[in-house]
C-alpha positions in Angstrom: -14.4 -13.0 -16.3 -16.9 -15.4 -14.9 -16.4 -17.9 -12.1 -18.5 -20.8 -10.7 -18.0 -22.5 -7.4 -20.1 -25.3 -6.0 -19.7 -27.7 -3.1 -21.7 -30.3 -1.2 -21.4 -31.7 2.3 -23.2 -35.0 2.8 -24.7 -35.7 6.3 -22.7 -39.0 6.2 -19.4 -37.0 6.3 -20.5 -34.0 8.3 -20.5 -35.4 11.9 -24.2 -36.1 11.6 -25.2 -32.6 10.8 -27.7 -31.9 8.0 -26.3 -32.0 4.5 -25.4 -28.7 3.0 -24.9 -27.3 -0.5 -23.4 -24.1 -1.7 -23.4 -22.5 -5.2 -21.5 -19.2 -5.8 -21.5 -17.5 -9.2 -19.5 -14.3 -9.9 -18.9 -12.1 -12.9 -16.3 -9.3 -13.3 -16.2 -7.0 -16.3 -13.5 -4.3 -17.0 -14.0 -1.6 -19.6 -11.0 0.3 -20.8 -10.8 3.0 -23.4 -7.8 5.2 -24.4 -7.9 8.0 -27.0 -4.3 8.8 -28.1 -3.0 11.6 -30.2 0.7 11.6 -31.3 2.8 14.3 -33.0 6.4 13.9 -34.3 8.5 16.5 -36.1 12.2 16.6 -37.0 14.2 19.8 -37.5 17.6 18.8 -38.6 19.4 17.4 -35.6 16.4 18.4 -33.4 13.4 16.0 -32.9 10.2 16.8 -31.0 7.5 14.4 -30.0 4.2 15.0 -28.2 1.5 12.7 -27.0 -2.0 13.4 -25.5 -4.1 10.8 -23.9 -7.7 10.8 -22.6 -9.1 7.6 -21.2 -11.2 5.9 -18.6 -11.4 2.5 -16.9 -14.5 1.0 -15.2 -14.9 -2.2 -13.3 -18.1 -4.0 -12.3 -18.3 -7.1 -10.2 -21.4 -9.1 -9.2 -21.6 -12.2 -7.1 -24.6 -14.3 -6.0 -24.4 -17.1 -3.3 -27.0 -19.7 -2.5 -26.7 -21.9 0.7 -29.1 -24.7 1.6 -29.4 -27.4 4.2 -31.2 -30.7 4.4 -30.8 -31.6 0.7 -33.2 -34.5 0.0 -30.6 -36.6 -1.9 -26.8 -37.0 -2.0 -26.9 -38.3 -5.5 -27.0 -34.9 -7.2 -24.7 -33.1 -4.9 -25.0 -29.3 -5.1 -27.2 -29.7 -8.2 -30.1 -30.5 -5.9 -29.8 -27.3 -4.0 -33.2 -26.1 -5.5 -35.0 -29.0 -3.9 -34.4 -27.8 -0.3 -37.4 -26.3 1.4 -37.6 -22.5 1.5 -36.8 -22.1 5.2 -33.5 -23.9 4.7 -32.3 -21.8 1.8 -30.3 -18.5 2.2 -29.3 -16.1 -0.5 -26.6 -13.5 -0.6 -25.7 -10.8 -3.1 -22.4 -8.9 -3.4 -21.6 -6.0 -5.7 -18.5 -3.9 -6.3 -17.7 -1.3 -8.9 -15.2 1.5 -9.4 -14.1 3.9 -12.1 -11.1 5.9 -13.1 -10.7 8.8 -15.6 -7.4 10.3 -16.7 -5.7 12.7 -19.0 -2.0 12.5 -19.9 0.3 14.9 -21.7 3.9 14.1 -22.8 6.5 16.2 -24.5 9.8 14.8 -25.7 12.9 16.5 -27.2 16.0 14.9 -28.7 19.2 16.5 -29.9 21.4 14.7 -32.4 20.5 11.3 -30.9 22.7 12.2 -28.0 20.7 14.2 -25.5 17.0 13.6 -24.7 14.4 15.2 -22.4 10.9 13.9 -21.6 8.3 15.8 -19.6 5.0 14.2 -18.6 2.0 15.2 -16.5 -1.1 13.2 -15.8 -4.3 14.0 -13.9 -6.3 11.1 -12.5 -9.7 10.9 -10.9 -10.9 7.9 -8.9 -14.3 6.9 -7.6 -12.5 5.3 -4.6 -12.2 8.7 -3.0 -14.9 11.2 -2.0 -15.6 14.5 -3.8 -13.1 16.4 -1.6 -10.0 14.6 -3.0 -11.2 12.7 -6.1 -8.5 14.0 -8.4 -4.7 14.1 -8.3 -2.0 15.5 -10.5 1.3 13.6 -11.1 4.2 15.1 -13.1 7.5 13.5 -14.0 10.7 14.4 -16.0 13.6 12.4 -17.3 16.9 13.1 -19.2 19.3 10.7 -21.0 22.8 11.0 -22.5 24.2 8.6 -25.1 27.8 8.9 -24.2 28.9 6.4 -26.9 27.8 9.0 -29.5 30.4 11.6 -28.2 33.6 12.0 -30.1 35.7 10.9 -27.1 34.1 7.4 -27.2 33.5 6.9 -30.9 36.8 5.2 -31.4 36.6 3.0 -28.2 37.3 -0.7 -28.9 35.7 -1.8 -25.6 32.5 0.4 -25.3 29.9 -0.1 -28.0 27.0 1.5 -26.1 26.8 3.7 -23.0 23.8 5.6 -21.8 23.2 7.6 -18.6 19.7 8.2 -17.4 18.1 10.3 -14.7 14.5 10.6 -13.8 12.2 12.1 -11.1 8.4 11.7 -10.9 5.4 11.5 -8.7 3.1 8.5 -9.0 -0.4 8.1 -7.6 -2.0 5.0 -6.0 -5.8 4.5 -5.5 -5.7 0.7 -4.7 -8.0 0.7 -1.7 -11.4 -1.0 -1.0 -14.2 0.8 -2.8 -16.3 3.5 -1.0 -14.4 3.2 2.2 -14.4 7.0 2.5 -17.9 6.4 3.8 -18.9 4.6 7.0 -19.7 1.0 6.5 -22.9 -0.8 7.3 -23.8 -4.4 8.2 -27.1 -6.3 8.1 -28.6 -6.6 11.6 -31.6 -8.3 13.0 -33.7 -6.6 15.7 -36.4 -8.3 17.8 -39.6 -6.3 17.5 -42.0 -8.6 19.3 -43.2 -12.2 19.8 -45.5 -14.2 17.6 -48.6 -14.9 19.8 -49.2 -18.2 18.1 -45.8 -19.8 18.1 -44.1 -17.8 20.8 -41.1 -17.2 18.5 -39.4 -13.8 18.2 -40.4 -11.6 15.3 -37.2 -10.3 13.7 -36.7 -7.2 11.6 -33.9 -7.1 9.1 -32.1 -3.7 8.8 -28.8 -2.1 8.6 -26.4 -1.0 11.4 -23.0 0.5 11.6 -20.0 -1.7 10.6 -16.5 -1.5 12.1 -15.1 1.1 9.7 -15.6 4.8 10.2 -15.9 7.3 7.4 -13.1 9.6 6.1 -14.4 12.0 3.5 -10.9 13.5 3.2 -9.3 10.2 2.1 -7.0 11.0 -0.9 -4.4 9.6 -3.3 -1.3 7.9 -2.0 1.7 9.5 -3.6 5.2 8.2 -4.3 8.1 10.6 -5.3 10.8 8.5 -7.0 14.3 9.4 -8.1 16.1 7.0 -10.4 19.6 7.0 -11.8 20.7 4.4 -14.3 23.3 3.3 -16.8 22.9 1.0 -19.8 26.0 -0.5 -21.5 27.2 -2.8 -24.2 30.9 -3.9 -24.2 33.3 -5.9 -26.3 31.2 -6.0 -29.5 28.1 -6.2 -27.3 29.1 -9.5 -26.0 28.5 -8.1 -22.5 25.3 -6.0 -22.1 23.5 -4.8 -19.1 22.0 -2.1 -16.9 22.4 -0.8 -13.4 19.7 1.2 -11.7 19.7 2.9 -8.2 16.5 4.5 -6.9 14.9 6.1 -3.9 11.1 6.3 -3.4 9.4 8.3 -0.7 5.7 7.3 -0.4 3.4 9.5 1.6 -0.2 9.4 2.6 -0.3 5.6 2.6 -3.8 4.1 2.2 -4.2 2.0 5.3 -6.7 1.2 8.0 -5.8 2.5 11.5 -7.0 0.6 14.6 -9.0 2.9 16.8 -10.8 2.4 20.1 -14.4 1.6 19.6 -15.6 2.8 23.0 -14.7 6.4 22.2 -15.5 6.3 18.5 -19.1 5.3 18.4 -18.2 1.6 18.1 -15.9 2.1 15.1 -12.6 0.1 15.4 -11.1 0.9 11.9 -10.4 4.2 10.3 -9.5 4.4 6.6 -6.6 6.9 6.6 -3.6 8.4 4.8 -0.8 7.4 7.1 2.7 9.0 7.2 5.6 8.3 4.9 7.8 5.4 4.0 11.2 5.4 2.2 12.5 2.7 -0.1 16.0 2.5 -1.5 17.3 -0.1 -3.8 19.6 -1.3 -6.6 18.7 -3.4 -9.7 21.4 -5.0 -11.8 20.8 -6.9 -15.1 23.5 -8.6 -17.1 23.6 -10.7 -20.3 26.9 -12.3 -21.5 27.5 -14.1 -24.8 29.9 -16.7 -23.3 30.5 -18.7 -26.5 29.5 -17.9 -30.0 30.6 -20.3 -32.8 29.2 -21.6 -36.0 27.3 -24.5 -34.5 27.2 -23.6 -30.8 26.5 -20.7 -28.6 26.0 -20.2 -24.9 24.3 -17.1 -23.4 23.9 -16.3 -19.7 21.4 -13.7 -18.4 21.3 -12.7 -14.8 19.7 -10.2 -12.6 20.1 -9.2 -8.9 18.1 -6.7 -6.9 18.0 -5.4 -3.3 15.3 -3.2 -1.8 15.3 -1.7 1.7 12.3 0.2 3.0 11.4 1.8 6.3 8.8 3.9 7.9 9.9 7.5 8.1 7.0 9.0 10.0 3.4 8.3 10.8 0.7 10.9 11.2 1.5 14.4 12.1 0.1 13.8 15.6 2.4 10.8 16.3 5.3 12.8 17.6 7.1 13.1 21.0 7.5 16.3 23.0 10.4 17.4 20.7 8.5 16.8 17.5 10.2 13.5 16.6 8.1 10.8 15.0 7.1 8.0 17.4 6.0 4.4 16.9 2.4 3.1 16.7 2.5 -0.4 18.3 -1.2 -0.9 18.2 -1.0 -1.1 14.4 2.4 -2.7 14.3 4.1 0.4 12.8 7.6 1.4 13.9 9.9 4.2 12.8 12.9 2.8 10.9 11.3 -0.6 10.3 9.6 -2.2 7.3 5.9 -1.3 7.2 5.2 -5.1 7.1 7.5 -5.9 9.9 6.3 -8.8 12.0 6.2 -7.6 15.7 5.4 -10.6 17.8 6.6 -13.0 20.4 9.7 -15.1 19.6 9.0 -18.9 19.6 12.1 -20.9 20.8 10.8 -24.4 20.9 8.8 -26.7 23.2 9.0 -27.4 26.9 10.1 -31.0 27.3 9.5 -33.7 30.0 12.1 -33.0 32.7 11.6 -29.2 32.4 8.4 -29.1 34.5 9.8 -26.8 37.2 11.2 -24.3 34.7 8.0 -24.4 32.6 5.9 -23.8 35.7 7.6 -20.4 36.2 5.8 -19.3 33.0 2.6 -21.1 33.7 3.4 -23.8 31.1 3.7 -27.6 31.1 5.6 -30.0 28.8 4.3 -29.7 25.3 3.6 -26.0 25.5 5.7 -23.4 23.5 8.8 -21.8 24.9 8.5 -18.0 24.4 11.6 -15.8 24.6 11.5 -13.7 27.8 13.1 -10.7 26.0 13.1 -8.3 29.0 14.2 -11.1 31.4 11.6 -10.3 34.1 10.4 -13.9 34.4 6.9 -13.1 33.0 5.8 -13.2 29.4 4.0 -9.9 28.6 3.5 -7.7 25.6 6.8 -6.1 26.4 8.5 -9.3 25.2 7.4 -8.8 21.7 10.2 -8.2 19.2 11.0 -7.8 15.5 11.0 -11.1 13.8 11.4 -10.2 10.1 9.2 -9.2 7.2 8.0 -10.4 3.8 10.3 -8.0 1.9 13.3 -10.0 0.6 16.8 -9.0 1.6 17.6 -9.6 -2.1 16.3 -11.5 -5.1 17.7 -12.5 -8.4 17.9 -15.1 -11.2 20.2 -16.7 -13.7 19.2 -18.1 -17.1 21.5 -20.2 -19.3 20.8 -20.9 -22.9 22.7 -23.4 -25.0 22.2 -24.0 -28.7 23.9 -26.7 -30.7 22.9 -27.4 -34.3 19.3 -26.5 -33.8 19.0 -28.1 -30.3 18.3 -25.4 -27.7 18.3 -25.9 -24.0 17.3 -23.1 -21.5 17.4 -23.4 -17.7 16.2 -20.6 -15.4 16.9 -20.5 -11.6 15.4 -17.8 -9.3 16.3 -17.0 -5.7 14.5 -14.9 -3.1 16.3 -14.6 0.2 15.6 -13.0 3.6 11.8 -13.4 3.6 9.9 -14.0 6.8 6.2 -14.8 6.8 3.4 -16.1 9.1 2.4 -19.4 7.6 -1.4 -19.4 7.8 -1.6 -22.8 6.1 -0.8 -24.2 9.6 -4.1 -24.5 11.4 -5.4 -24.7 15.0 -5.4 -28.6 15.4 -8.1 -28.5 18.1 -10.9 -30.4 16.3 -11.7 -33.0 13.6 -10.5 -31.0 10.6 -8.4 -31.9 7.6 -5.3 -29.8 8.1 -1.6 -29.7 7.1 0.4 -32.5 8.7 3.0 -31.1 11.1 5.6 -32.6 13.4 3.9 -31.8 16.7 5.0 -32.7 20.2 3.9 -35.7 22.1 5.5 -37.5 25.1 6.7 -40.1 22.6 7.8 -37.5 20.0 9.7 -34.8 21.9 10.2 -32.5 19.0 10.9 -28.8 19.2 9.3 -28.0 15.8 5.6 -27.6 16.9 4.0 -27.7 20.4 1.2 -30.2 21.4 -2.1 -30.2 19.6 -5.6 -30.8 20.8 -8.0 -28.8 22.9 -6.4 -25.7 24.5 -3.2 -25.9 22.4 -1.3 -22.7 21.6 -1.8 -23.0 17.8 -5.6 -22.9 18.3 -5.5 -19.3 19.4 -4.3 -16.9 22.1 -1.2 -14.8 22.2 1.4 -17.1 20.6 -0.5 -18.7 17.7 1.0 -16.5 15.0 4.4 -16.5 16.7 4.6 -20.3 16.3 3.8 -20.0 12.6 6.5 -17.5 11.8 8.8 -19.2 9.2 11.6 -18.4 6.8 10.0 -18.2 3.4 13.3 -17.8 1.4 13.7 -20.1 -1.6 15.6 -21.1 -4.6 13.4 -22.2 -7.5 14.0 -24.1 -10.7 11.6 -21.9 -12.5 11.8 -23.1 -16.1 13.5 -25.7 -18.2 12.9 -25.7 -22.0 14.2 -28.0 -24.7 13.6 -27.4 -28.3 14.7 -28.6 -31.7 14.5 -26.8 -35.1 14.5 -29.1 -38.1 17.2 -28.0 -40.6 15.9 -26.3 -43.6 17.7 -28.8 -45.9 15.4 -31.5 -44.5 12.3 -29.5 -45.3 13.1 -28.8 -49.0 10.6 -31.5 -50.2 7.8 -30.6 -47.8 5.4 -27.5 -47.9 6.8 -26.1 -44.7 9.5 -23.5 -44.3 10.1 -24.1 -40.6 9.3 -26.8 -38.0 10.2 -26.5 -34.4 9.4 -29.0 -31.6 9.7 -28.1 -27.9 9.0 -29.3 -24.4 8.8 -26.8 -21.5 8.5 -27.3 -17.7 7.6 -24.4 -15.3 7.9 -24.2 -11.5 9.6 -27.6 -11.4 11.3 -27.5 -8.0 11.6 -25.4 -4.8 14.4 -25.5 -2.2 12.9 -23.9 0.9 12.2 -24.4 4.6 8.7 -23.1 4.0 7.4 -26.6 3.5 3.9 -26.5 5.1 2.3 -24.7 2.1 1.7 -25.2 -1.6 4.8 -23.1 -2.2 6.7 -20.3 -0.4 5.0 -17.8 -2.9 1.5 -18.9 -2.1 -0.8 -17.8 0.7 -4.3 -18.5 2.0 -6.8 -17.3 -0.6 -4.4 -17.1 -3.5 -4.2 -19.6 -6.4 -1.2 -21.8 -5.8 1.8 -21.8 -8.1 1.4 -24.9 -10.3 4.0 -27.2 -11.9 3.3 -27.5 -15.6 4.7 -29.3 -18.6 4.0 -28.1 -22.1 4.7 -30.0 -25.3 4.3 -28.2 -28.6 5.3 -27.6 -32.2 5.6 -24.5 -34.3 5.0 -24.9 -38.0 5.5 -22.2 -40.6 4.2 -22.6 -44.2 
């Protein structure tokens, strides 16, 4: 994948500063190879399958950036970047690469299409870890029982299909920045003297320590998952569905811990395998054939899921005198809470004119944010921080209806994600002349409680409460897809050289109902490509 990015700032629109141009080119290549060997053999009512896999994956990324000032003309934009004088041009080069190698073995057994057993083991090696823990081994096992094949259900008028499933397995995760098992470095400039002719400092470019410490014992994050499920088909398969319940315990999470730089040679981050989390959930899927007639049918598909996760323990040293796990507020990790829980001050509104005396008790004036004094001591301190929610939904689901009448098919899909709380970083600082999201901020003539005052020194521009003010409910209901199609009857096509012609129009991401309005969508975030609304018109023609 190749990407190009170019931009230009004219001095006419840059507050009188010199014109600037930037060109950034990047290329990412992924190599993937799998060698697969399969074996299948039937012995009467017994069936055996075996699979062996050996493979590797490699990723290589390169990015070059050129920045220049005082471009001699505005007419060519960033295309004139090469005409800047050398002392006004800066270059940067970034590189990232990683690799993974793996072997997999799988053995399956089936008896009379009623009972099945699958055993799998895989061993993975990743360049993201040091030589001490580069490889990990991850086994799994699953069993299934087709109850509808048993004699006591063969004559059932209501049950057409019924299957019970159980599985347990260990999964590995190596998704972590590359080479962070080693200490990081940054480019630094050191003054080594003074030029006797110009009096300017002579600078030496070199490397110094970055903020992240080394951890040669960094290893695979592992998840142990148990799953129980049932698949069913009822009433001549007019009602079909599945129900799954699961529990996943993830240990040795790959995270950065905040450490004190003064006592750690200046390092403030430590790449680490941290503690354990627990996730429990249920996932339900259902498809119902509501109406099925000669010229008309109506199908409904729906799914609903709920997932609850919490921190079970942190590192082995984070325990109290009795050995019980304790919290780690410095990193925002709390036992029994979601690992992404937002632990911050609670924003209640804006101090208004007429509340000067009450606001003064907290060192505030009208237009400043009202922060909840959780402990009631009359002073806003770090002890007033509280749990505000997290980005993990309380539940999510969707429903899709499909109607078909004499070749005309209409499909409508709604999705819902509820109980999501996020810090909306699209909301800026509003302290200078910047193009930012329009918000309903406080002024003496607009005594709103939505956002506090803006301008120099405002709370959104930084300080203790900036993120707290931006915490918003990101729950939503979305009209995800509407599709309308028409298939021309075959009788109409008898005299043309086509066996089938279908016309369709499809719209995606058409509408959101949400309170998370100061963003492209409640699913987007800074740095991510926004969810786009699209319309597609097309035709399918078969000769």
